[in-house]
N, C-alpha and C positions, 0 to 999 in steps of 0.2 A: 440540537445543539452542539453546538460551535466551542471546541478546548483548546485555549489557548493560553492559558498558562497553566501551571502545578497546583495552584490553586485550585483550581475543579477537574484534576487529573483522575480518571477513573480506575487506573492502572497501578499507580504507586512509581513513575519513571521519575522520581527525582533523585533518586541514589542512586542509581544507573547512569544518570547525565552526571554526577559529581563523581562519582568513579572514574566516568570517560575522561573528564577536564584534568582531572589528575593524570592519567593515564597520558593527554596527551604533553602536558606540562615536561613532563620526563623525556618521554620515547622520543620526542621530536629533535632532542639532541642528541642523539644516537643514532640518526639517518641524514644522508648526503641529498639536501636537498630538499626536496618540500617532503612532509608524512603525509601520506594515503592512507586512510582508512574507508573499509567497507563497510555498511551498514549492510549487512544481507539476508534482511527478514525477510519473510514471505510477503509477496503481493498483500496489500489489505491489509497488514499486523497493525499497523499504524505508527508507519515511521514520518509521516509526514506530520501527524500531528506531535511527537517527539518532537520534529522538527522545532515546531512553532512555538510549544512550549521550551526548550530548551533558549533559545533564542530571546524568547522575551524574559528568559531567568538572568540569561546572561548580559542582556542591554540595561536590564536594573541594575547588575552592579558592573557599570563599564565603569568608575571612576577605582575600582580597586584596580592595583597595579596588574594582576596575575589573569585579570580578564579579558581576555582575547576580543580582537575585532571583528564580529561575526559579519557574513555577508553571505546572503541567502539567495540560491540560483536556483529556479524550475528548468529543468533538460530540454523537456517537454514541449514548455511554452515558447522555447527561441530555437526549438526542431524546424518549427516553418520558418526560420527565416537562414538555413540552411549552414551557420556559420560561428559551430562553438567557441571562437577565438575571441570573438566584437560580442558576444555573448558573455564571457565570463568578463572582459575588460570593461565594457558598462557596468554589469554589477560592483564591480572595484569603484569605481570612479564616482555611482551614484553614492557611493556608499563613504567614502572619503568627501565628498562633498557636503552629508551630510553633518557630520561632524566638525563640518565647517574650515577644510586644509587644502591645499593645494594641490589638482592632479595634473596641472598642466605638462610635464614630463610626460607622464603615461598619455595623455590627451595628443598630444604631439608626437609622439611615437606610432599610436596606434592611427592616426592623420595619414601618417607618411605610408605605413600597409595600405591603407582605406583609397589612397587616390592612386597607389601604384596598381591596386586591383580593379579599381574604377578605369584607371586611362586604360591600362591593357582593354579591357571590357569596350571603352568605347573607340577604340582603334579597330577592334574587329565589327563594331557596327558600320562605322562610317564606312571600312573597306566595302563592307558587303551594298550597305544600301546607298550610299552617300549622304547619310546624314548623322552629321557632327553632335553625336548624342549628352558628349561631356559638355560642351557649349549650348546646348538647348537646355541643361538640364542645373538642377539647383546649384552645381559645382561656377556657375559661370562668375556666381555671383563673389562679394565678399573680397577675400584674398587669393580669386583664381589666377590673377596676371603673376602675380608671386608664387605660388606655388607650380604656375609652367615654368615661371626661369629657373626654377632650382631642380625640381622632379621630370628633369625631360625623361621617357622611356627612352631604352634602349630599345635598338634594332637589331640586335642580333642573340638567339637562343641562350647562350650562355651569359651573357651581358644583363638578360631576363633573370635567371636565376641566381646571380650574382646579387643584382640590385632587392631582389625580394629576400634572399639570405641572409642580408647586411639590414634591411627595412626587421625582420624578425630578430634579430641579433641586439637592437638601437630597444625594443622591444621590451625585450627580455629584460636587459639591463635597467631600463625605466621601472619595471618590476620589481627587480631582485633591491633596486635601492631604495623604493618606499618600505616593501617589507623588512631588509633587515636595518632599516632605518626604526621600523613603527615599532614602536612600543606600548602593548602588548605583541604578540601573538596576529599573525591574521587569518582566522577560521573559516571558511569556505566551505558551507553549508549544500550540497548539491542533490538537490530533489527529482522523483519522475525521472530517474537514468534510465528504467526498465522501462518506460514507457513510448521513447524513442525508437525512431525507425534505426534497422540494424548501423548503417555506412554513419549516421550522425552519433549514434553512440558509443561505434570506434571512435571518431574523428574527436569526441570531445574527451576520449582516457589519452588518444594520444599526443593534442592539446596540452591536455595538465602536464604531462611527460614532458614535452618539448621546449613549452614556455613557463610554464609557472615550476617546473624544478628548481624552487628557491628556497634558500633555508628561513627556518622562521614561515612559510604560507603550510598550514593543515587542508586539507581538502578530508571531507566524510562524504563516501557517495551512499546515497541512500536509495539500491536498487533490489530487486530480487535475482542472487546470482546465476538462474536457471536462466530467465529472460537473458542477460548479457552473456552468458556460453552461446546461447541461440543464436544471439548478435553477431558474435566472434565468427562461429562455425556459416553463417549465413556469407559474410562478409571474407573469411581465408578457406572454408571450405571443409569438410566433414571430418576429415583426419588431422585437423586443428588441436595440439596439446593444451588446453587450454588451461590448462593448472598452471604449467612455464610461460603459457601467455599473460596473464593475472598477477602473474608474480612479477612483471616488468614494472605494473603498475601500484599495485597493491601492495602496502607493507603487511596492513593486518586486517583479516575476517574477523566480525564482531556479528551481534545479533541482540534483537530488543529479548529482554527477558520474556522466558512463557506464562501466562495469564495464570496467575494464582487462583484458586477456588474462589477465594473473597475479592478476587477483581471479576469473576465470571460474573459473581452472584449483586456486585454492584455495578456491572455493565447491564444485567437483567433487570434490574431495578430503576435505572436510569432510563433505559427503553422501553420497558412499561408504563411509563409515565408519558416520555415523546412521543410514542407510537401510536399506542392500546388505546389507551386515553383522553381526550382536553376537553375540558368545559368548553359548552359550545360550541364543539366542534365534531368531537367524536365521542359514541359511548361503545365500551365494550360489552360484547354479549359473553364473556368471561368472567368470573369471580378470581380478582385480583386481591387475591388473600395470600398470608404469605408461604403458604404451601403449594401454589400455583408459580410464585418466584423463584421456587426453591425447586419444582421440576423443571421449570424454560433454564435457570441457571445450571444444574446437573447434565443434560442433554447436549448443553452447545459446549461446554467443559468436557465433557466426554471427548462428543467430537472432535476439540477444538478449533475452536469456528476462531477466525480472525476478528477484530470487531468489523472490519466491513464487512463480513458475512453474516455478524448477529446483525446490525445495520439491515441490511438486506433480508433476513430472517422475518426481523420484528415491521418489516415494511408489508412485507405478505400477510402476517396475521393481523396487521393493523384493520388490511381490507376483510379478513377472512371472518374476524369478530364484529364487525361494525352492526351496530344495531341502533334500533329508538330507545328513546331515555326509557319507555314503562320494562325493558326488556333487558334491561343493563344488568348484569352477573347474575341472569339465570339459567346460561349454559349448563347442561348436561357435562357433570367434572371429566368424564371417562371423551365426548365426545372434544370438551376443551384439551385436556393432554394429550391425547389422538394428534389432535392440529398440531400441534405446537410442535410435535414431534413429526411429524411430515412436513411443517414447513422446514425444521431444521435440517431432516434428509435433502430436502431439495435443492437445497443449498451447500450443506456438505459433504452429503453423499448421494448422487441421482438413483445409483443404482436401487440403493433399498428403498427409495420413493416411489421409484416404478415397481419394484416387486412386492410390497406393500398394495402399493394402487391396482394392481393386476392381479390379487389373490394368487400372487405366485412365490410366494418365501417358501422355502421348504421349513418343516418346521425345525429342525437339527439344524442347519444353517443358520436359520434366526438364532434361536438357543447361543452357538455357540459365536456369532456376530455381537448378541448380545453379554454376553459373559466375557468376550475381549474389550469391551465398552467400559463396561461398567466394575465398581465394587462389589463382592461379596453379593449375599441375599436378592440389591436391587435388579439385579436381571432376568431374579425368576418374576420381579413386578413388573417390567415390561415386557416379558414375554406373554405374559397374561392379559394384557393390554391388547398386543398384536393377536393374540389369539381371537379371544371376545369380540374383538373389530371386526373378525373378518380379515383380517391381513393374511394369512396365512393359508399355504396348498394344502387343500382335505379333498378328500374321494370323498363321492356323492354320496355315500352312505355314513361317513365317516361323524362321527361327533369328538366333540372338545377333550371328554375325558379317553377317546383313543388316542389323542394326539398326545396328552398330556405323559397317556401311559409308555409308546413308542417312543417321548425324548427321554425318557428317567426319570420324570418328578411327579410327585402326587398334587392332587390339588388344594392340600393344606402346607404341603413345602413351596408351594409356588409362589403364595401369598405372602410367604416370610412375613406373618403376624400383622398385616394392612385389612385383608378382609378375608370371611372364613368361607362364606359361597361362592359360584360362581353364577346365582343368582342376583347378586350385587354385583359384580360386573355390567352383566346386563340390563340392572336397572341407569349406574352409571352411565351407559351406552344410549339409552333409550329404547322404543322400538323399529325392531328391526335392525338389531347390533351387527350381523352377520356381511352386511356392507359398508360399513363403514368407513372403513379406510379407501374404499372405490369411493367412494361418496367426496371425502377429503381431497385427494388428488385430485378428481375433476375439477371440485371447486376451485383450486392454486392453478390448474394451469388456465381454466376459464378467465380467474383474475390476472395472471403473466400473459394472456394474450387478449386483453380485454375486453372479452365476451360477457 
């Protein structure tokens, strides 16, 4: 399901958007030049969706005098073209024209830089190959003669530098004139910066700093901070003081709010319908009652999976649980919950996924892991699932009761009011329960390998 407005938001981000807008309204008056804010949440945490919803909300309130003019930019899409300057300028021009306003001054300034760069490239090509690429190309049409007469390429290196500098200054003045005369402010939403090539990501930051450092312009950069740091170190070396470098560009770092328990429950409920069952398309072997959804939301919340990771988990489960109409909802409950756990671990903690699947999870380590992960006695419940499904490391002669004694748990304490006897756990797994996690591991690996 594509989420593009706050009306179908699963994470309740409207209050965060309103707070951010109020912050911008005040903060941009206390910086020299443009205000740059980094939305530095983890990759896959929902930054793109937030931008889509926020832009839709701001556009719907465009007549409000305090609502900024919003320009959406996808840095990764423009990475292919190699020049962040023209990508940003193009986004600005398109947005201005959408509102029926004139962008002629910006267009003309940008053409000067474009002509200058093309002319340099054309002369180099002509010198090397003997072909006049400019004459042969699209620039031969229209106003070529006029522009050639007024934009002769300088012949010495210093003049080349001076001409390019002047062209850049003219562009900056054109942008500044538009932004300062624009009411309300101009808000650039820059997405996917962390997916760009390192040199392009750095060039994007430098362009914002040097060309668009204009009072009234606001940039929100959606990126995983660690990815940007890696890009900067790739460009400038491992000894780069990234904190100081980043401070040159960004005035404030923010993060999307942490997902609440209610948010995880809403995600789980929504994705169950999206991925596990669809009339005429997919039947689910797992019983999709409220308790099943509760198990799912509990685990993904404890693992702090991002929305993108949860989607990947449900894509896996969709294939694991796919069955015929007559078998819908008939899967043994331990197999169902164990499969949910393994899909979640595959995405959020591959090490635990492999330990359980290979029966190498030491009992004490497993209990410590669950105790740190989950609240209260729920860790004991999940430990019993690991134990009875054959996910823990045990000696040949060792029994489940020996393991319970080893980790300091009695059978009654472990079940925490849910089930009273080991036999009920075995029944929940079905026959041959001692290798169930291995079987689930193999099935998920096969699904991911298209076997």
